[in-house]
N, C-alpha and C positions, 0 to 999 in steps of 0.2 A: 660450517659455512656461515658467515655473518648475514643475518636476515632481520631488517628492521621491521618486525611485526607490531602493529599498534598494540599497546597494553591493555585497552579496553575493548577489544574485540571478543566476541563469542567464540567458544572453542568447544570442538567435539572431535574424539578419535574417528578417523576416517574408517568406515566400515562396521563400527560397534553398534550392535542392535540396542534397541530400548527394553527395559525390563518393566517399568512401572509407569504407564502412560495414562493420560486422561483420554476418554474415549467420546466420540460424538454421539450425543443423545438422539439426535435426528440430523440428516442431511439430505439434500436434494442434489447436491453437486459433488461429482467424485473429487477426492482430495489425495495428494500425494502421501498420505499417511505421515508417519512420525519423521520421514526422511525429507522433509521441506527444507529447501535451500534458498540461498540469495537469488533474487530474479536478475536477469541480465537484459538490457535493452532500455532505451529511453521511455519517458512517460508516453503512453498512447500509441507506441510503435508497434506493439505486439510483444508478447512476453515469453521468455525462457527461463529456465531454472536448471541449475546444476547442484545436485543433493550433496550431502555430507559423504555419501558413498562415491561420488564422483561421477554419477550418470546424468545425463541430459533428459529433460521433459519440456514440453511446450504446451501452451493453449493455442489451438488452431486459430490463425489470426482472423478468419472470416466467420467465426461463430459469435452471435450476439451475447451468450452467456458462457463464461470461461469454464473450461474442463481440461484438466491435465491430462496429457497423453505421453507415454514413453516414446523416446527417440533411440533405439538400440543402434541404429546405424551412425549414431553422433558419438564420437569417442575420441579420447586422447590415449596413446599408448607409448611406451618407452622401450627400447632396445640397449642393451649394455654388453659390452665385450671388454673384460678386464685383462685379456691375455691368458688367463685361466679358465674363464667360464664365459659363455654366451648364454643370454636368456632375454626374455621380452614379457612385459605385462601390459594388458590394457589397464589403464589408470582408473578403474572404477572397481569397487569391491561388491557390485551388484550385477552379476551377470544377467542377460535377458531371461525373463522367467519362462518364454516359450521355447527356448532351446536354440534359438538362432545364434549365429557366430560361435557355434560349439568348438571351432577349432582354436579359438583364441585362449590365451591364458590370462586369467583374471587377477587382479591384485589380491592379496591375502586379506581376509576379513578379520578384523580386530575382535578379539573376545575380552573378557574381563581378566583373563589369565595368561592369554597368549597372543601373539600376532605382532604387527607392526607397531611402532610408536609414531605412526603418522598422524597428522592433526590438520582439521578443518577450521579455519577461522574466518570471522566475518565482521566487518565494520562498514556496513552499507555506505556507498555503492561499491566498495572493494572487499574482495574475499581472497583467500589464500589455501592452497593445498600444499602441505609440506610432507613430503615422503622420506621417512627414516626408518632404518632398521630392516629393510629388504634389499636395497641396492647398494652397490659399493659406493655409487655416486650420491652425494647429496643433492637433492632435487626439490624445487618448489615452484609453484605457479601462482602468480597474482592475476586476478581476472577483475574487470571493471567496466562500466559503462559511463559515458561523460556526463555526470549528474552533479550539480552543485547549486547552491542557493543563489537566487536572483538571476538565473540563467534561463532564457526562454528559447535558446536556439538548440545548442548542443545536447541539452537535456531531453529533447524529443528524438535524437538521432537513433536509428535502429541498428545498433552495432555493439560489439563486446570485443575487449582487448584482453589477450591471454599472454602474459609475459612469463616465459619459463626461464628459470635460473638454475643452472647446473654447476656443481663444484666438485672438483676432485680431491679428496682428503688424503689420498693414498700416496705412495711414493713410485708409482708407476702410471704410464698413459692409460687412459680409459677411452674407448670409443662409445659415443652415446648417439643415438638417433630417437628423435621425438615425431610422433605421427599424429595427424589430426584428420578424422574422417567426418563427413557430413552427408546426410541424407536429403535427396531432393523430395520434399514433401509436397510440392505444388500439386493442387488438385485433390488433396487428402480429403477436404471437408467442403468441396464446393456443392452448388445445387446439382451438378452431374453426379453426385455420389462420391464413391471411392475410387473413380478411375484416376490413374496416372498416365494415361495415354497421352503421347506427345511430349512428356518430360524429356529433357536432354541436358548434357553437361558439356562444358568446353573449357579448355585450358586457356589461361591468359597469361602471357608473358610481357610485362610492362616496366622497362627498364630494370631496376633492382627488385621490383615487385613480381611475385610469380603466385598464381593462384587458380582457382576454379570457379567459374560461374554456372549456377544451376538455374535453368530456365524451363519455360514450356512453349510449345508451338501454340499460337493463339491467332485468331482472326478477329478483328474489330476493336472495340473499345476495352480497357482495363476493367474486369468484371470482379465480382467477390472470390477471393482466394487466389487471384492471378498476381504474378511478381516473380522475384528472383531471390535466390540466395547466393552469397559468395563467401568462400574462404581465401586466406592469402597468408604468405609469409615474406621474408626477406632473403634474397640470394645475395651472396658475397663470396669472395674467393677463399674465405676460411671454413665454408660449410659446403656441402652437397645436397641439392634438393631433388627429390624424386616425387613422381605423381602417378595417379591412376584416375582416370576421369569417368569410368563406369564400371562399378562392380556391384554386387547384389547383396544388399544388407539382410535379406530374408534367408540367405543360406547359411553355410557354416563359416563363411568369411575368409576361407583358405586363399582365395585369389590375392588377397593382400596381405594375409598374415604369414604364409609360407616364405615369401621373399623377406619380409620384415623380420621374422625370427631368425631367418639364416644370417643376414648381415646388416639389418637396418635400412634396407633399400626397398623400393617398389619398382615394378616393372616398366615404368614410364610409358604406360598405355594411354593414348589419346583417342577417344572415341566419342563422337557425337551423335550416334544413332539414337533416335527417339525411342522412349519406352513403349512397350505394347500395353494392351488394356490392363493386365493384372500384374505387371512387372514393375518392381520398385528398384530404383538405381541410386548409387551414391558415388562420392568422390574422396580422394584421400591425398593427402600431402605428407612428406616425411622429410626431416632435416637431419643430416648426419654430420658429425664433427668429432674430433679427438681433442680431449682435455689433458694437457700436461699436468704432472704433479703440482698440486696447490693452486692450480688455475680455475677461474670461473668464466662461463659464458652464458650470455642471455639470448634466447631465441624467441621471437615474437610470432604469435599466430594472430589473426584477425578474423572476425566474423562480422558480416553485414547482410541485411536483407531488405528488400523494397517491395513491400505489399501496401500499396498507396491507399487504398480505400477501407473505410470502416463501415460495415454494413449492419443495419437494424432491421427491425419487422417491417413487413409491407414494401420492401424495395427501398427504403430510405437509405441513402448512402452519403457519406461525408469523406473528403480526402483528410489523411491524417496531418498533424501539425508539421512533421518534418518534410512534407512536400512543398511547403513554403520555400525550402532551402535547396531541394533537390529534383524538383519537377514531379510530374503526375503520370508518366507514361509507364511505370513499373519496370522499368529497364535500367535502374540507377543504382544497382548494388554495388558495381565496380567503381562508381564515382564516390559512393560512400567510403569504400576501401581506401581509395586514394587520400580522402580527406582524414581518415583515421590514421593511416600511416604518417601522414604530415604532422598532425597535431596531438597524438596521443600521450606523448611525455608532457606537454604543456597541459594537458587536461588532468594528468595525475597531480601536478602541482597545484592546480586550482582547487581540486577537491581536498588535498591536504590543507591549503591556506583557509578554506572555508571551515574545516573541522576543527583545526587546532586550538583556536581560542575557546571553543566550547569544550573540548577535551581537557584544557588547562584551568577550567573555572574550578576555584578552590572549594567551593561549597557543594559541588554535586557529588554524591556517591558514585563510585566506578560502575556499578551495574546500570545506574541511570543514564550515565554518559553512554554506555553501549546500547541501551534501549532507545534513547533519543535517535539515534542513526538507524539502527536496525528496524525500528518500526516504520521507518519510511519506506520500506519495501512495499506497502500497500499501494503507494502512488503509481507503482509500475504493474502490480499483480492485481489490483482490485477491479478488474474489468474496466481498465481506465479509458476513458474516452477524451482525446484532445484533438480538436479538428484544426484544419487551417484557419488561417485569419479571415475574417468578415468585417464589413462596416460596423456592425453593431457589436462584434467581439474582435477587437484589434489583435488580442493574443489567442484567439481561438476559443471555441466552446470546450469546456472541461467539466468532467464528472467522473466520480469513483462510487462503485456500488455500496450501499449499506453494509452488506456483506454478501458473499457467494450464496448463502441460503436465504437471504432476502434481497433478491437482485433488482433493486430499483436504485436510481441514482441519487446521491447526496440527501438521504434522509434528514431532514432539518433537525430533528430531535437527536438523531445519532452524531450529527456534525456539530451539535452543541459541545461535545466533548472533542471530536476529531478533526476540527477545522483549524485548530491553532497551528498545527505544522504548515498547512498550506499558507495561512496568514503570515507567519514569521519568516518563512523561506521563499515562497513563490507568491507575493501577495497580488499581483496581477491575475493569476489564475483563481485564487480565492474570490476576487472581485468579479471575475467572470461568472462564477457560480452564483453569487448574490444577485448580479444583474439578471440571470435567467429567472431567479425567483421573482424578481421585481416585474419583469415582463409578464409573468404568468398571472400575478395576483388579479388584475382586472378581468380576465378570461373567465368564461363559464364552459363547462362540460357537462351536458345533460345525460350523457350515456351513463349506463349502469356501472357502478364501480366494480372492478375486478376482484379486489380485496375489500369487502365492505365492512368498515368499522363505524359507520355513520348512523348508529341506531337511534341516536336521540334527535336527529333532524326529522322535519314533517315528511320529507320524501328520503328515506334512508338509502335509496339506490343512487341519487345523484352523486356523480364523481367530483365535480368541482363547482362551487357556487362563486359568482363573481365577489371580489373583494376578500375571499378566503385566501390565506397563505397555504399553498400546496404543502403537503408533507414531504413529497419528494419530486425529482425532476423526470420521473418516468421510468418505464421499464424497457430493456434492451430489445424486446420482442416487439415493441411499437415504435414510437418515434420520440426518443429521449429529447428532453428540453423544450420541444414543441407540445407534446402531449403528457402533461405532468399529473401529479396525484394518482398514480396507479393504486395506492392503498386506500383510496377513497376519503382522503382527509381524516376522519376520525370522529368520535362523539364530541360532545360539546367541550369536555375538558381538554381534548387533543387540539380543537379549534382554537380555544383560549391560548394554549401553550404556544402553538404555531404562529399565532398573531403577535405574541410577545417576542418569540426567538428572532424573527425576521428583523424587527427594529434594532434589537440588541446587537445582532451580528452585523448589521449594516454600519452602526456607529462605531462598533468595535473595529471594524476593518478600516473606517475612515480616520479614527483617532490613532491607532496604532501603526498606521502608515503616514504618520506625521502630519496628519491633516491638510494634506496638499491636493488631494483629488477632488475638487470641488464638483467636477462633472460627474463622478460617481455618486456623490451625495444628491445632486439634483436629479439624477435619473432615477434614484431609488425612492426619493421622497414621496411621489405619489402614492407608490405601493405602501409606504409606511402609513400614511393617513388612511388609506383605503381599508388596510387590514385591521387597524386599531378600531376604526368606526364599525367594522364588521363584527369584531369580538365584543364591542360595547353593547351589541344587540342582545347578548346573553345576560346583561345586567337588568334583571326584572324589577328591582326595587328602586333602582335610580341612585343608588349610593357610590357609584363610581367603580365598584367592583363587581365584574361579571361572576355569576354563581351558577353555572351549569351543573346541577347536581350537588351543589354546595360549594364553598371556598375551601380551595386546598392551599396547603403550605407551599407546594411546588408551583402550581399555576398561578397562585395568588402573588407569590414572590416575583415570579418573572414578570407579571403584569405591572407591578409598581416600577420595577427596573426599567421596563420598556418604556413607560410614561416618562420616566427620568430621561432616558435616552432620546426620545422623540421631542422633548423640550429642548434638550442640548443641541439636536440637530436643526430644530427651527431656529434657535438662536444663531447657529452658524450661518444659516442661509440668509438671515436678516443682514448680517454682516457683509455679505457678498453684494447687497444694494442692487439686485436684479429683480425683475418680475418673474415670479414663479408660482405655480398653482399646484396644490391648494395653498392658499394664503398661510405662510409661516406663523404670523402674528396671531391670526385667528385660531390656529391649531395649538400654539402655545398656551393661550388663554384657556382653551377648552381642556387640554391636558392637565394644567395646573389645578383647574376645579376638580377633575376626577381624581387626581392624585391626592388632594388634600383630604378627601372624605374617604377614599379607598384606603389611604394608609391607616387611618383611625380604626376602620372596620376590620382590617387584616390583624391588628394588635388585639383588639377586644375579643374577637371570636376565635382566634387560634392559639394564642400564647397561653401556656398552661404553667409557667414558672420555670420549666426546664427545657422545653422545646416547643415547636410550633405542630399543633395537631394536624394529622393527615388531612383532615376533612372536618368542618365545623358542623355537618350533621351526623358525624359518626361518634359513637360513645367509646370506641375501642382506644387502647393506649399505645397504638402503632407509631413507632418512631421511623419516618421516612428518611432515607440517607440523603436525598436530593432536595431538601427543604430550603437550602440556602443558596441555590444558584442565582436567585435575583440578587441578593447581597454580594455574592461573589462578583458578578458583572458591575454593581455599582462601585465597588472598591476598585475593581481593575481599570475602570474608565473615569475614575475621580469624579464620580457623581455624588450627590448628597446621600447620606446614608437613609435607607428605607426602613431599617428597624435599628433600634438602639444597639450600639456597639456591645455593651454589656450582655445584651440578650444573644447577640451572635455568638460571643464566646461560649456562653452557657449552652446553647444549643449544639454548638460545634463539639464540645466536650461530651455531650449526652450522645450524640450520634456515634462518636468514636467508640464510646464505651458500651453502647448498645448494639451496633451493628457489625461489630468486628466479628469475622467468621473465620475460624480454623479448619484447616483441612482434617478429615478424619483418618484417611488411609493413603494420603499423598504427602507431599512436603508439608512440614509443620509450619505453614506460613499463611498469614491472614489475608483476607480480602474484605471488601465491604458489601454486605447484602443490601438490596434496595430498600428493604424495611425490615423491622423486627418488632415484635411486641415487647414492650419494655419489661414485663414481668418474666421474660424468658431469659434474661441476661445470664444467669448462672448455668442454666440448662443447655443453652445452645453451644457452650464452649465444649461440651463432651458429646454432645448428640446432635451434630449439625448435618447429618445425612440429608441430601436433597436441597438443602438451602442453597440459593444461588448467589454467587458473588459476582457483582457486575465490574467488568474490567473498566468501563468509562467512569462509572460511578466512584470506583476506587481511585483512579487518577485525579478525578475532579476534586474529591475530598482531600487527596494529598495536596493538590495545589491550594486549596482553600486553608488548609493548615498551615503550609509554608506562608501564605499570604498574611496569616494572623499569628504569627510568632509561635507556631507550633511545628517548626522544621523538623525536629527529631522525629516526631510521630509521623509526619508526612513522609519523610524519606524512608521511614520504616514500612509504611504501607507500599510506597513504590517499589522498594527492593524486593518486598515479599511478592508483589505482583510479577516482577521480572522472574524471580524464582519460579513461580509456579508455571509460568509459559514456557520458559526456556529449559526448565529441567523436566517439563511435563511432556516435552515431544511436540509442542505447538508453535515452535519458533517459525516465522514467516508464514503464519496463518491463524494469527491472533484471533481467539474467540471473543465474542461480546459478554458471555456468561461462562463461569466456571463454578461448579457445584462442589460441595465439600467432599462428596463420595466419588469424585473423579469423573465427572461428566461435563461436556461442553456443549454450548449451542452457538451458532452464528459465527462460523469461522471467516476468516479474511474480512474482520469487522473494522469499521471505522474508529471503534473504541480504543484500539491500540495506540492510535496517534494522539490521543489525550495526554501522553506523557509530555507533549509540548507545552501543555497548560502549566505544568510544573515549572518548566524553563521560563514561560512568559512572566509568572509572578516572581519568580527568583530574580530575574534581570529586570523587572519593573519596565 
C-alpha cells in the first residue's frame, strides 16, 4: 500500500518494550514511563496522548498540575473477514493492567525476535500507526491536531483527527470494520471527588455526520471539570455505521466485543440513562466496508471536547483560548466536530506547507529536523495555560511549566533556552509571556517565599521586591501570572541574571519580529529600566559591574549584553519621537557609562587566556559551559561585541574540549556538562558517572558553535542529544538533565525546545 510517511519522522515498533532506559533520579509527578507518545489537542485546550503501544492517556483537564492517567475505555479496534478467516484486534499492544476488557483480543506485542512489523511514526503534530504482518489488510492511521506556525485560532482547538487507510493487497474481497470507543470521564477529578453521577451519552445524526456526545447532567454555571466529549465519523452509501451509546468500560467489554468480533457490527443501542454514583459508561462507533482486490478506502474518525475553564489555586479560573471561537457554555463539542469535518483536509495541507521548507533545509541533519518538530510537543503537554483574549492580552495569557517536576510557569532562566520556538513560530504568544514579566516587575510581594533561595538578601523570606524581575510567572496551585516569583527570586547572582535576561529577551523578541511592534517595546521599557536599576544596587564599588558574591562569567556576560540591548531599545524609542517614561536618552547615557567601565572590569578580572573564570573570587579552574550566553545574544541581535572575537573562539573551543561528557553505560553519545574542572579532561571521558549533562546548555552551545563557524561540532552535539533522548525512552517528556550513568531530572522541561536556537542562528 503506498503511504507517504515523512522521511524525518521518529520511528518505533508498535508494542516493543525498552531494554536500556534512562531512569528518573527523582520525580514529583507520575509519568507515562518510556511509552510517552505524541500529544493530541490544541495548545491549552487540555491534553491527550496516544502511546507507541496504541493506548490512550490523558491529563484530567481540571487539575492545576498535570498527571497522566490511563483511559482503558478509549480504544481503536479492527475486524477482518477474508472469507477464510474472521478475527478482530484491539489496536493497542498494551491491555489494561487491571484486567478490565478481558474479553478483547489485543494486538500482538512486538519482541526483538518475533511479532508484527508494525511501526509508530511521529513528526509533530502528525503521527502514524502502520499495522503490517498481522492482518491480511494493509492498515495505517494518521492522527493530528490543527497546529501550525503563525496560527492563533485553530492551534487552540480541542480536537484530534484519526484518518484510517485500509488497502486490500490480495486477490479476493476483504470485509473490514473499524471501531472507536471513548469513555465519559466527566467528573473524574472535580471537587466532588470521583463521582460520575449524572454522566450520560447520546447519539447524534447530523446529515452525513454520525457520532456520540458525552455530557453530564448539571445545574448552574460551568464549573471545574464540566464539559463534553464527542466522537464522530462519516456515513455514506459505501459503508455501514453501527453504534452503542452506553457500555461499561470497567467490565470485560463483551457487550461491544461479542458483536464486533462476530461480524464487525455493534448492536445499535441508543441509551441516554444517566450514570449512577460509581458507574462508568462509554460509547462506541464502528464502520464496516468491503474492499475489492487492490482497492483502498479511507475512514475518518474525529474526537472533540469542550471543557471551557482552566482552574488554578484558590478558585482562580480562566476561560480557555478556544472559547473565543466556540463559546463558553461547555456544550460545544459537536460544534467543534462540525468544524473539524469541514476543514480537516485543509488543516493537514497547512501543516505540510509550514513544515516542508524546514524539512528541505540543506544544512540541517535529519535527526535535528525531526527534533525541531517533535520537541514542540511541550507546548501542548507542558501544563500549558492559554486563556481567552483580554484587553491587556489580545492573544490571551500564555504559559508553559518549567518542567513537571518544577511546576512553575515560564522560568526565565529556563526559557533562555526554551523560548526560541515560541518566538519563531508563535511570536504573539512569546510577547504575551514577556508582557506578563513586564507587568510584574514593579510589583512587590512581602509574603514568605514558597521555595526560598533568596539567602543573600537582608530579608531572605521576601518573595518579590519591587523592581526585581521574577524568576517565574507563578505556580498552578496559586494564581499564575498575577502571583509570580514562586521560587522566591534567588540569591544575588540569580537576581543579577534575571535582571539581565529580561531586557535581552524583550529586545530579541522585538528585533526578530521585524522591529514592527513598537507598542510591545514601549510597554516593556519601564520594566527594563526598573530591573536594571534594581540589579545595579548590587554594584558595591561603583564600577558598573554588579558583584553579588563576586563577578561571574555567566552573570557578568549577560549583564554586559543586557546593557547593550537596553541602549539599542532606548535608541529605537527615541526614533518613535513620542513622550515616554523613563526618558530613553537619560537611560542610554547611564547605560553607556556603566557598560564602558563594566566591560573593562569583566576582561581584567575573568579572562585567563583560555576561558572566562567562573568567579573572580574563586581560585578553582572550573570551566563553566554557559559563560558565553552574553556574547551569543550580542551576536544574534547584531549588537557590538562585548568580548573580543578571538577570545570568544578560544573560550568556545575550551568549553567544547573540557565539558564534553560521554555516557558510560548508555548510548556512546556526548552532552555538555554545566561545568568541569579543567584538570579532569582526560579522566572524565572514561569515568563520568553522576556527571550531569544539561539539555538546554547542550543545545545552546550547539547554536553558539553554528553561529561561529563550528557547525560540524555543533551539529554533532545536537545529533547526540537527540540520540540520548529518543533512544533512551524519554521521547515526548524531554528532561533538563541527563547523567552519564543513566539518570535524568526535570522531565517535560522547557530545555528541549532549545533546539530552535540552532535553527534561529542557522537561518540568521
